[in-house]
N, CA, C, O and the ligand as a Tripos MOL2 file, in Angstrom:
@<TRIPOS>MOLECULE
protein
  245   243    62     0     0
PROTEIN
NO_CHARGES

@<TRIPOS>ATOM
      1 N           4.2460    2.2940   -0.0340 N.3       1 MET1
      2 CA          3.5220    1.0260   -0.0080 C.3       1 MET1
      3 C           2.1950    1.1540   -0.7500 C.2       1 MET1
      4 O           1.4920    2.1580   -0.6310 O.2       1 MET1
      5 N           1.8740    0.1300   -1.5060 N.am      2 VAL2
      6 CA          0.6110    0.1050   -2.2320 C.3       2 VAL2
      7 C          -0.2190   -1.0530   -1.6650 C.2       2 VAL2
      8 O           0.3150   -2.1240   -1.3780 O.2       2 VAL2
      9 N          -1.4890   -0.8340   -1.5110 N.am      3 TYR3
     10 CA         -2.3680   -1.8550   -0.9270 C.3       3 TYR3
     11 C          -3.3700   -2.3510   -1.9560 C.2       3 TYR3
     12 O          -3.8560   -1.5940   -2.7970 O.2       3 TYR3
     13 N          -3.6640   -3.6420   -1.8680 N.am      4 ILE4
     14 CA         -4.6620   -4.2230   -2.7440 C.3       4 ILE4
     15 C          -5.7880   -4.7710   -1.8680 C.2       4 ILE4
     16 O          -5.5350   -5.4560   -0.8770 O.2       4 ILE4
     17 N          -7.0110   -4.4710   -2.2360 N.am      5 LYS5
     18 CA         -8.1790   -5.0300   -1.5560 C.3       5 LYS5
     19 C          -9.0920   -5.6490   -2.5820 C.2       5 LYS5
     20 O          -9.1400   -5.2240   -3.7360 O.2       5 LYS5
     21 N          -9.8190   -6.6640   -2.1430 N.am      6 ILE6
     22 CA        -10.8070   -7.3090   -3.0130 C.3       6 ILE6
     23 C         -12.1860   -6.7860   -2.6150 C.2       6 ILE6
     24 O         -12.5850   -6.8730   -1.4540 O.2       6 ILE6
     25 N         -12.8840   -6.2600   -3.5640 N.am      7 CYS7
     26 CA        -14.2280   -5.7560   -3.3020 C.3       7 CYS7
     27 C         -15.1870   -6.9400   -3.1210 C.2       7 CYS7
     28 O         -15.2760   -7.7990   -3.9990 O.2       7 CYS7
     29 N         -15.9030   -6.9910   -1.9890 N.am      8 PRO8
     30 CA        -16.8320   -8.0990   -1.7700 C.3       8 PRO8
     31 C         -18.0860   -8.0040   -2.6510 C.2       8 PRO8
     32 O         -18.8010   -8.9890   -2.8380 O.2       8 PRO8
     33 N         -18.3330   -6.8320   -3.1750 N.am      9 GLU9
     34 CA        -19.5220   -6.6280   -4.0110 C.3       9 GLU9
     35 C         -19.3090   -7.1720   -5.4200 C.2       9 GLU9
     36 O         -20.1100   -7.9690   -5.9090 O.2       9 GLU9
     37 N         -18.2310   -6.7420   -6.0690 N.am     10 CYS10
     38 CA        -18.0290   -7.1010   -7.4800 C.3      10 CYS10
     39 C         -16.8030   -7.9970   -7.6530 C.2      10 CYS10
     40 O         -16.4780   -8.3920   -8.7730 O.2      10 CYS10
     41 N         -16.1000   -8.3280   -6.5180 N.am     11 GLU11
     42 CA        -14.9450   -9.2150   -6.5380 C.3      11 GLU11
     43 C         -13.8380   -8.7300   -7.4660 C.2      11 GLU11
     44 O         -13.0960   -9.5350   -8.0290 O.2      11 GLU11
     45 N         -13.7300   -7.4450   -7.6220 N.am     12 SER12
     46 CA        -12.6410   -6.8690   -8.4080 C.3      12 SER12
     47 C         -11.5130   -6.4360   -7.4780 C.2      12 SER12
     48 O         -11.7340   -6.0840   -6.3200 O.2      12 SER12
     49 N         -10.3270   -6.4730   -8.0100 N.am     13 ARG13
     50 CA         -9.1860   -6.0110   -7.2420 C.3      13 ARG13
     51 C          -9.1240   -4.4900   -7.3290 C.2      13 ARG13
     52 O          -9.3680   -3.8990   -8.3800 O.2      13 ARG13
     53 N          -8.7950   -3.8800   -6.2100 N.am     14 SER14
     54 CA         -8.6760   -2.4410   -6.1610 C.3      14 SER14
     55 C          -7.3250   -2.1120   -5.5580 C.2      14 SER14
     56 O          -6.9440   -2.6830   -4.5370 O.2      14 SER14
     57 N          -6.5950   -1.1940   -6.1810 N.am     15 ILE15
     58 CA         -5.2540   -0.8550   -5.7330 C.3      15 ILE15
     59 C          -5.2340    0.6090   -5.2810 C.2      15 ILE15
     60 O          -5.7480    1.4920   -5.9680 O.2      15 ILE15
     61 N          -4.6330    0.8450   -4.1130 N.am     16 SER16
     62 CA         -4.5700    2.1950   -3.5980 C.3      16 SER16
     63 C          -3.3050    2.3810   -2.7790 C.2      16 SER16
     64 O          -2.7820    1.4220   -2.2120 O.2      16 SER16
     65 N          -2.8130    3.6080   -2.7170 N.am     17 ALA17
     66 CA         -1.6350    3.9120   -1.9060 C.3      17 ALA17
     67 C          -2.0460    4.3130   -0.4970 C.2      17 ALA17
     68 O          -1.1910    4.4560    0.3760 O.2      17 ALA17
     69 N          -3.3230    4.4950   -0.2650 N.am     18 SER18
     70 CA         -3.8140    4.9050    1.0440 C.3      18 SER18
     71 C          -4.9010    3.9420    1.4990 C.2      18 SER18
     72 O          -5.6930    3.4620    0.6890 O.2      18 SER18
     73 N          -4.9370    3.6620    2.8060 N.am     19 LYS19
     74 CA         -5.9370    2.7330    3.3040 C.3      19 LYS19
     75 C          -7.2060    3.4820    3.7200 C.2      19 LYS19
     76 O          -8.1980    2.8610    4.1010 O.2      19 LYS19
     77 N          -7.1750    4.7940    3.6490 N.am     20 GLU20
     78 CA         -8.3410    5.5740    4.0580 C.3      20 GLU20
     79 C          -9.1360    6.0300    2.8410 C.2      20 GLU20
     80 O          -8.5800    6.2430    1.7640 O.2      20 GLU20
     81 N         -10.4320    6.1760    3.0270 N.am     21 GLU21
     82 CA        -11.3370    6.6220    1.9670 C.3      21 GLU21
     83 C         -11.0960    5.8420    0.6870 C.2      21 GLU21
     84 O         -10.5080    6.3430   -0.2720 O.2      21 GLU21
     85 N         -11.5560    4.6270    0.6980 N.am     22 TRP22
     86 CA        -11.2590    3.7020   -0.3840 C.3      22 TRP22
     87 C         -12.5410    3.2160   -1.0520 C.2      22 TRP22
     88 O         -13.0370    2.1440   -0.7050 O.2      22 TRP22
     89 N         -13.0850    3.9650   -1.9900 N.am     23 PRO23
     90 CA        -14.2700    3.4680   -2.7170 C.3      23 PRO23
     91 C         -13.8480    2.5390   -3.8520 C.2      23 PRO23
     92 O         -12.8350    2.7790   -4.5090 O.2      23 PRO23
     93 N         -14.6090    1.4960   -4.0800 N.am     24 CYS24
     94 CA        -14.3280    0.5830   -5.1760 C.3      24 CYS24
     95 C         -14.4330    1.3470   -6.5020 C.2      24 CYS24
     96 O         -15.4280    2.0290   -6.7460 O.2      24 CYS24
     97 N         -13.4110    1.2370   -7.3560 N.am     25 PRO25
     98 CA        -13.4620    1.9490   -8.6330 C.3      25 PRO25
     99 C         -14.4670    1.3440   -9.6110 C.2      25 PRO25
    100 O         -14.7810    1.9450  -10.6390 O.2      25 PRO25
    101 N         -14.9690    0.1550   -9.2880 N.am     26 HIS26
    102 CA        -15.8710   -0.5180  -10.2040 C.3      26 HIS26
    103 C         -17.3380   -0.3020   -9.8180 C.2      26 HIS26
    104 O         -18.1670    0.0500  -10.6580 O.2      26 HIS26
    105 N         -17.6460   -0.5220   -8.5230 N.am     27 CYS27
    106 CA        -19.0490   -0.3800   -8.1120 C.3      27 CYS27
    107 C         -19.2390    0.6980   -7.0600 C.2      27 CYS27
    108 O         -20.3590    0.9530   -6.6160 O.2      27 CYS27
    109 N         -18.1300    1.3370   -6.6580 N.am     28 ASN28
    110 CA        -18.1820    2.4680   -5.7200 C.3      28 ASN28
    111 C         -18.5200    2.0830   -4.2850 C.2      28 ASN28
    112 O         -18.8560    2.9480   -3.4760 O.2      28 ASN28
    113 N         -18.4360    0.8040   -3.9650 N.am     29 LYS29
    114 CA        -18.6480    0.3880   -2.5730 C.3      29 LYS29
    115 C         -17.4840    0.8760   -1.7110 C.2      29 LYS29
    116 O         -16.3390    0.8950   -2.1630 O.2      29 LYS29
    117 N         -17.7720    1.2650   -0.4840 N.am     30 ASP30
    118 CA        -16.7330    1.7440    0.4200 C.3      30 ASP30
    119 C         -15.9140    0.5590    0.9290 C.2      30 ASP30
    120 O         -16.4350   -0.3110    1.6280 O.2      30 ASP30
    121 N         -14.6230    0.5330    0.5710 N.am     31 LEU31
    122 CA        -13.7620   -0.5920    0.9430 C.3      31 LEU31
    123 C         -12.8550   -0.2550    2.1270 C.2      31 LEU31
    124 O         -11.9960   -1.0590    2.4910 O.2      31 LEU31
    125 N         -13.0300    0.9100    2.7260 N.am     32 SER32
    126 CA        -12.0920    1.3220    3.7760 C.3      32 SER32
    127 C         -12.1320    0.3820    4.9780 C.2      32 SER32
    128 O         -11.1530    0.3060    5.7200 O.2      32 SER32
    129 N         -13.2340   -0.3350    5.1910 N.am     33 GLU33
    130 CA        -13.3310   -1.2620    6.3240 C.3      33 GLU33
    131 C         -12.9230   -2.6910    5.9340 C.2      33 GLU33
    132 O         -12.8150   -3.5620    6.7970 O.2      33 GLU33
    133 N         -12.7020   -2.9230    4.6690 N.am     34 GLU34
    134 CA        -12.3210   -4.2630    4.2210 C.3      34 GLU34
    135 C         -10.8600   -4.5420    4.5880 C.2      34 GLU34
    136 O         -10.0460   -3.6190    4.6080 O.2      34 GLU34
    137 N         -10.5210   -5.7940    4.8770 N.am     35 PRO35
    138 CA         -9.1210   -6.1100    5.1900 C.3      35 PRO35
    139 C          -8.2280   -5.9820    3.9470 C.2      35 PRO35
    140 O          -8.6750   -6.2020    2.8210 O.2      35 PRO35
    141 N          -6.9650   -5.6250    4.1740 N.am     36 VAL36
    142 CA         -6.0160   -5.5100    3.0550 C.3      36 VAL36
    143 C          -5.6800   -6.9010    2.5570 C.2      36 VAL36
    144 O          -5.2970   -7.7760    3.3340 O.2      36 VAL36
    145 N          -5.8230   -7.0970    1.2730 N.am     37 PHE37
    146 CA         -5.5230   -8.3910    0.6630 C.3      37 PHE37
    147 C          -4.0190   -8.5680    0.4910 C.2      37 PHE37
    148 O          -3.4810   -9.6530    0.7130 O.2      37 PHE37
    149 N          -3.3530   -7.5020    0.0980 N.am     38 ARG38
    150 CA         -1.9230   -7.6120   -0.1750 C.3      38 ARG38
    151 C          -1.2610   -6.2330   -0.0650 C.2      38 ARG38
    152 O          -1.8640   -5.2030   -0.3670 O.2      38 ARG38
    153 N          -0.0020   -6.2540    0.3770 N.am     39 GLU39
    154 CA          0.7890   -5.0230    0.4390 C.3      39 GLU39
    155 C           1.9490   -5.1490   -0.5330 C.2      39 GLU39
    156 O           2.6060   -6.1870   -0.6030 O.2      39 GLU39
    157 N           2.1910   -4.0870   -1.2780 N.am     40 ILE40
    158 CA          3.3030   -4.1130   -2.2120 C.3      40 ILE40
    159 C           4.2430   -2.9470   -1.9140 C.2      40 ILE40
    160 O           3.8290   -1.7880   -1.8700 O.2      40 ILE40
    161 N           5.4950   -3.2750   -1.7160 N.am     41 ARG41
    162 CA          6.4960   -2.2560   -1.4600 C.3      41 ARG41
    163 C           6.8420   -1.5790   -2.7900 C.2      41 ARG41
    164 O           7.1270   -2.2520   -3.7800 O.2      41 ARG41
    165 N           6.8170   -0.2770   -2.8040 N.am     42 THR42
    166 CA          7.1120    0.4550   -4.0450 C.3      42 THR42
    167 C           8.5000    1.0800   -3.9520 C.2      42 THR42
    168 O           9.0760    1.2150   -2.8720 O.2      42 THR42
    169 N           9.0060    1.4490   -5.0970 N.am     43 GLN43
    170 CA         10.3200    2.0910   -5.1700 C.3      43 GLN43
    171 C          10.1900    3.6110   -5.1190 C.2      43 GLN43
    172 O          11.1410    4.3320   -5.4200 O.2      43 GLN43
    173 N           9.0250    4.0850   -4.7440 N.am     44 LYS44
    174 CA          8.7320    5.5150   -4.8040 C.3      44 LYS44
    175 C           9.7240    6.3260   -3.9880 C.2      44 LYS44
    176 O          10.1690    7.3830   -4.4350 O.2      44 LYS44
    177 N          10.0750    5.8520   -2.8050 N.am     45 GLU45
    178 CA         10.9620    6.6340   -1.9410 C.3      45 GLU45
    179 C          12.2970    5.9130   -1.7980 C.2      45 GLU45
    180 O          12.8110    5.7290   -0.6950 O.2      45 GLU45
    181 N          12.8430    5.5120   -2.9380 N.am     46 TRP46
    182 CA         14.0880    4.7320   -2.9270 C.3      46 TRP46
    183 C          15.2340    5.4970   -2.3120 C.2      46 TRP46
    184 O          16.1060    4.8930   -1.6860 O.2      46 TRP46
    185 N          15.2630    6.8230   -2.4720 N.am     47 TRP47
    186 CA         16.3600    7.6090   -1.9310 C.3      47 TRP47
    187 C          16.3570    7.5580   -0.4090 C.2      47 TRP47
    188 O          17.4150    7.5630    0.2190 O.2      47 TRP47
    189 N          15.1710    7.5080    0.1790 N.am     48 LYS48
    190 CA         15.0570    7.4000    1.6410 C.3      48 LYS48
    191 C          15.6600    6.0730    2.1050 C.2      48 LYS48
    192 O          16.4020    6.0280    3.0870 O.2      48 LYS48
    193 N          15.3340    4.9950    1.3880 N.am     49 THR49
    194 CA         15.8270    3.6710    1.7270 C.3      49 THR49
    195 C          17.3480    3.6550    1.6710 C.2      49 THR49
    196 O          18.0040    3.0950    2.5500 O.2      49 THR49
    197 N          17.9080    4.2760    0.6260 N.am     50 ALA50
    198 CA         19.3570    4.3230    0.4830 C.3      50 ALA50
    199 C          19.9670    5.0710    1.6720 C.2      50 ALA50
    200 O          20.9820    4.6420    2.2210 O.2      50 ALA50
    201 N          19.3580    6.1710    2.0640 N.am     51 GLU51
    202 CA         19.8560    6.9360    3.2080 C.3      51 GLU51
    203 C          19.8280    6.0830    4.4750 C.2      51 GLU51
    204 O          20.7870    6.0730    5.2460 O.2      51 GLU51
    205 N          18.7400    5.3810    4.6810 N.am     52 THR52
    206 CA         18.5780    4.5610    5.8840 C.3      52 THR52
    207 C          19.6700    3.5120    5.9480 C.2      52 THR52
    208 O          20.2540    3.2790    7.0070 O.2      52 THR52
    209 N          19.9470    2.8770    4.8150 N.am     53 LYS53
    210 CA         20.9880    1.8380    4.7660 C.3      53 LYS53
    211 C          22.3390    2.4180    5.1790 C.2      53 LYS53
    212 O          23.0680    1.8190    5.9700 O.2      53 LYS53
    213 N          22.6640    3.5950    4.6300 N.am     54 LYS54
    214 CA         23.9210    4.2610    4.9510 C.3      54 LYS54
    215 C          24.0070    4.5190    6.4520 C.2      54 LYS54
    216 O          25.0050    4.2050    7.1010 O.2      54 LYS54
    217 N          22.9320    5.0990    6.9840 N.am     55 ASN55
    218 CA         22.9110    5.4380    8.4070 C.3      55 ASN55
    219 C          23.0600    4.2070    9.2830 C.2      55 ASN55
    220 O          23.7620    4.2410   10.2930 O.2      55 ASN55
    221 N          22.4070    3.1280    8.9030 N.am     56 LYS56
    222 CA         22.4740    1.8810    9.6690 C.3      56 LYS56
    223 C          23.9180    1.3970    9.7510 C.2      56 LYS56
    224 O          24.4060    1.0220   10.8170 O.2      56 LYS56
    225 N          24.5950    1.4150    8.5900 N.am     57 LYS57
    226 CA         25.9880    0.9620    8.5600 C.3      57 LYS57
    227 C          26.8300    1.7560    9.5310 C.2      57 LYS57
    228 O          27.6340    1.2040   10.2810 O.2      57 LYS57
    229 N          26.6290    3.0770    9.5040 N.am     58 ARG58
    230 CA         27.3960    3.9410   10.3710 C.3      58 ARG58
    231 C          27.1370    3.5980   11.8490 C.2      58 ARG58
    232 O          28.0610    3.5310   12.6600 O.2      58 ARG58
    233 N          25.8710    3.3870   12.1670 N.am     59 VAL59
    234 CA         25.5160    3.1270   13.5700 C.3      59 VAL59
    235 C          26.1370    1.8360   14.0730 C.2      59 VAL59
    236 O          26.6400    1.7750   15.1950 O.2      59 VAL59
    237 N          26.0990    0.7870   13.2240 N.am     60 PHE60
    238 CA         26.5420   -0.5190   13.7070 C.3      60 PHE60
    239 C          28.0260   -0.8010   13.4580 C.2      60 PHE60
    240 O          28.5330   -1.8380   13.8850 O.2      60 PHE60
    241 N          28.7300    0.1110   12.7700 N.am     61 ALA61
    242 CA         30.1480   -0.1290   12.4680 C.3      61 ALA61
    243 C          31.0150   -0.0130   13.7400 C.2      61 ALA61
    244 O          32.2320   -0.1840   13.6750 O.2      61 ALA61
    245 ZN        -16.7540   -3.2870   -6.3100 Zn       62 ZN62
@<TRIPOS>BOND
     1     1     2 1
     2     2     3 1
     3     3     4 2
     4     3     5 am
     5     5     6 1
     6     6     7 1
     7     7     8 2
     8     7     9 am
     9     9    10 1
    10    10    11 1
    11    11    12 2
    12    11    13 am
    13    13    14 1
    14    14    15 1
    15    15    16 2
    16    15    17 am
    17    17    18 1
    18    18    19 1
    19    19    20 2
    20    19    21 am
    21    21    22 1
    22    22    23 1
    23    23    24 2
    24    23    25 am
    25    25    26 1
    26    26    27 1
    27    27    28 2
    28    27    29 am
    29    29    30 1
    30    30    31 1
    31    31    32 2
    32    31    33 am
    33    33    34 1
    34    34    35 1
    35    35    36 2
    36    35    37 am
    37    37    38 1
    38    38    39 1
    39    39    40 2
    40    39    41 am
    41    41    42 1
    42    42    43 1
    43    43    44 2
    44    43    45 am
    45    45    46 1
    46    46    47 1
    47    47    48 2
    48    47    49 am
    49    49    50 1
    50    50    51 1
    51    51    52 2
    52    51    53 am
    53    53    54 1
    54    54    55 1
    55    55    56 2
    56    55    57 am
    57    57    58 1
    58    58    59 1
    59    59    60 2
    60    59    61 am
    61    61    62 1
    62    62    63 1
    63    63    64 2
    64    63    65 am
    65    65    66 1
    66    66    67 1
    67    67    68 2
    68    67    69 am
    69    69    70 1
    70    70    71 1
    71    71    72 2
    72    71    73 am
    73    73    74 1
    74    74    75 1
    75    75    76 2
    76    75    77 am
    77    77    78 1
    78    78    79 1
    79    79    80 2
    80    79    81 am
    81    81    82 1
    82    82    83 1
    83    83    84 2
    84    83    85 am
    85    85    86 1
    86    86    87 1
    87    87    88 2
    88    87    89 am
    89    89    90 1
    90    90    91 1
    91    91    92 2
    92    91    93 am
    93    93    94 1
    94    94    95 1
    95    95    96 2
    96    95    97 am
    97    97    98 1
    98    98    99 1
    99    99   100 2
   100    99   101 am
   101   101   102 1
   102   102   103 1
   103   103   104 2
   104   103   105 am
   105   105   106 1
   106   106   107 1
   107   107   108 2
   108   107   109 am
   109   109   110 1
   110   110   111 1
   111   111   112 2
   112   111   113 am
   113   113   114 1
   114   114   115 1
   115   115   116 2
   116   115   117 am
   117   117   118 1
   118   118   119 1
   119   119   120 2
   120   119   121 am
   121   121   122 1
   122   122   123 1
   123   123   124 2
   124   123   125 am
   125   125   126 1
   126   126   127 1
   127   127   128 2
   128   127   129 am
   129   129   130 1
   130   130   131 1
   131   131   132 2
   132   131   133 am
   133   133   134 1
   134   134   135 1
   135   135   136 2
   136   135   137 am
   137   137   138 1
   138   138   139 1
   139   139   140 2
   140   139   141 am
   141   141   142 1
   142   142   143 1
   143   143   144 2
   144   143   145 am
   145   145   146 1
   146   146   147 1
   147   147   148 2
   148   147   149 am
   149   149   150 1
   150   150   151 1
   151   151   152 2
   152   151   153 am
   153   153   154 1
   154   154   155 1
   155   155   156 2
   156   155   157 am
   157   157   158 1
   158   158   159 1
   159   159   160 2
   160   159   161 am
   161   161   162 1
   162   162   163 1
   163   163   164 2
   164   163   165 am
   165   165   166 1
   166   166   167 1
   167   167   168 2
   168   167   169 am
   169   169   170 1
   170   170   171 1
   171   171   172 2
   172   171   173 am
   173   173   174 1
   174   174   175 1
   175   175   176 2
   176   175   177 am
   177   177   178 1
   178   178   179 1
   179   179   180 2
   180   179   181 am
   181   181   182 1
   182   182   183 1
   183   183   184 2
   184   183   185 am
   185   185   186 1
   186   186   187 1
   187   187   188 2
   188   187   189 am
   189   189   190 1
   190   190   191 1
   191   191   192 2
   192   191   193 am
   193   193   194 1
   194   194   195 1
   195   195   196 2
   196   195   197 am
   197   197   198 1
   198   198   199 1
   199   199   200 2
   200   199   201 am
   201   201   202 1
   202   202   203 1
   203   203   204 2
   204   203   205 am
   205   205   206 1
   206   206   207 1
   207   207   208 2
   208   207   209 am
   209   209   210 1
   210   210   211 1
   211   211   212 2
   212   211   213 am
   213   213   214 1
   214   214   215 1
   215   215   216 2
   216   215   217 am
   217   217   218 1
   218   218   219 1
   219   219   220 2
   220   219   221 am
   221   221   222 1
   222   222   223 1
   223   223   224 2
   224   223   225 am
   225   225   226 1
   226   226   227 1
   227   227   228 2
   228   227   229 am
   229   229   230 1
   230   230   231 1
   231   231   232 2
   232   231   233 am
   233   233   234 1
   234   234   235 1
   235   235   236 2
   236   235   237 am
   237   237   238 1
   238   238   239 1
   239   239   240 2
   240   239   241 am
   241   241   242 1
   242   242   243 1
   243   243   244 2
@<TRIPOS>SUBSTRUCTURE
     1 MET1         2 RESIDUE 1 A MET
     2 VAL2         6 RESIDUE 1 A VAL
     3 TYR3        10 RESIDUE 1 A TYR
     4 ILE4        14 RESIDUE 1 A ILE
     5 LYS5        18 RESIDUE 1 A LYS
     6 ILE6        22 RESIDUE 1 A ILE
     7 CYS7        26 RESIDUE 1 A CYS
     8 PRO8        30 RESIDUE 1 A PRO
     9 GLU9        34 RESIDUE 1 A GLU
    10 CYS10       38 RESIDUE 1 A CYS
    11 GLU11       42 RESIDUE 1 A GLU
    12 SER12       46 RESIDUE 1 A SER
    13 ARG13       50 RESIDUE 1 A ARG
    14 SER14       54 RESIDUE 1 A SER
    15 ILE15       58 RESIDUE 1 A ILE
    16 SER16       62 RESIDUE 1 A SER
    17 ALA17       66 RESIDUE 1 A ALA
    18 SER18       70 RESIDUE 1 A SER
    19 LYS19       74 RESIDUE 1 A LYS
    20 GLU20       78 RESIDUE 1 A GLU
    21 GLU21       82 RESIDUE 1 A GLU
    22 TRP22       86 RESIDUE 1 A TRP
    23 PRO23       90 RESIDUE 1 A PRO
    24 CYS24       94 RESIDUE 1 A CYS
    25 PRO25       98 RESIDUE 1 A PRO
    26 HIS26      102 RESIDUE 1 A HIS
    27 CYS27      106 RESIDUE 1 A CYS
    28 ASN28      110 RESIDUE 1 A ASN
    29 LYS29      114 RESIDUE 1 A LYS
    30 ASP30      118 RESIDUE 1 A ASP
    31 LEU31      122 RESIDUE 1 A LEU
    32 SER32      126 RESIDUE 1 A SER
    33 GLU33      130 RESIDUE 1 A GLU
    34 GLU34      134 RESIDUE 1 A GLU
    35 PRO35      138 RESIDUE 1 A PRO
    36 VAL36      142 RESIDUE 1 A VAL
    37 PHE37      146 RESIDUE 1 A PHE
    38 ARG38      150 RESIDUE 1 A ARG
    39 GLU39      154 RESIDUE 1 A GLU
    40 ILE40      158 RESIDUE 1 A ILE
    41 ARG41      162 RESIDUE 1 A ARG
    42 THR42      166 RESIDUE 1 A THR
    43 GLN43      170 RESIDUE 1 A GLN
    44 LYS44      174 RESIDUE 1 A LYS
    45 GLU45      178 RESIDUE 1 A GLU
    46 TRP46      182 RESIDUE 1 A TRP
    47 TRP47      186 RESIDUE 1 A TRP
    48 LYS48      190 RESIDUE 1 A LYS
    49 THR49      194 RESIDUE 1 A THR
    50 ALA50      198 RESIDUE 1 A ALA
    51 GLU51      202 RESIDUE 1 A GLU
    52 THR52      206 RESIDUE 1 A THR
    53 LYS53      210 RESIDUE 1 A LYS
    54 LYS54      214 RESIDUE 1 A LYS
    55 ASN55      218 RESIDUE 1 A ASN
    56 LYS56      222 RESIDUE 1 A LYS
    57 LYS57      226 RESIDUE 1 A LYS
    58 ARG58      230 RESIDUE 1 A ARG
    59 VAL59      234 RESIDUE 1 A VAL
    60 PHE60      238 RESIDUE 1 A PHE
    61 ALA61      242 RESIDUE 1 A ALA
    62 ZN62       245 GROUP 0 **** ****
């Protein structure tokens, strides 16, 4: 999952894969306490998702 936050200082969008220790890349303001603006599901761990689907089918069949 990738998270997007809006910096209240410079109003720039900041994208990070972690919600912890989040300094603004533009003005360096600490954004870790700011609310998440948007979450984006990534395909990074697609193999895990495929495994989960297989397992689910087996469980409910
Ligand atoms: Zn900023």
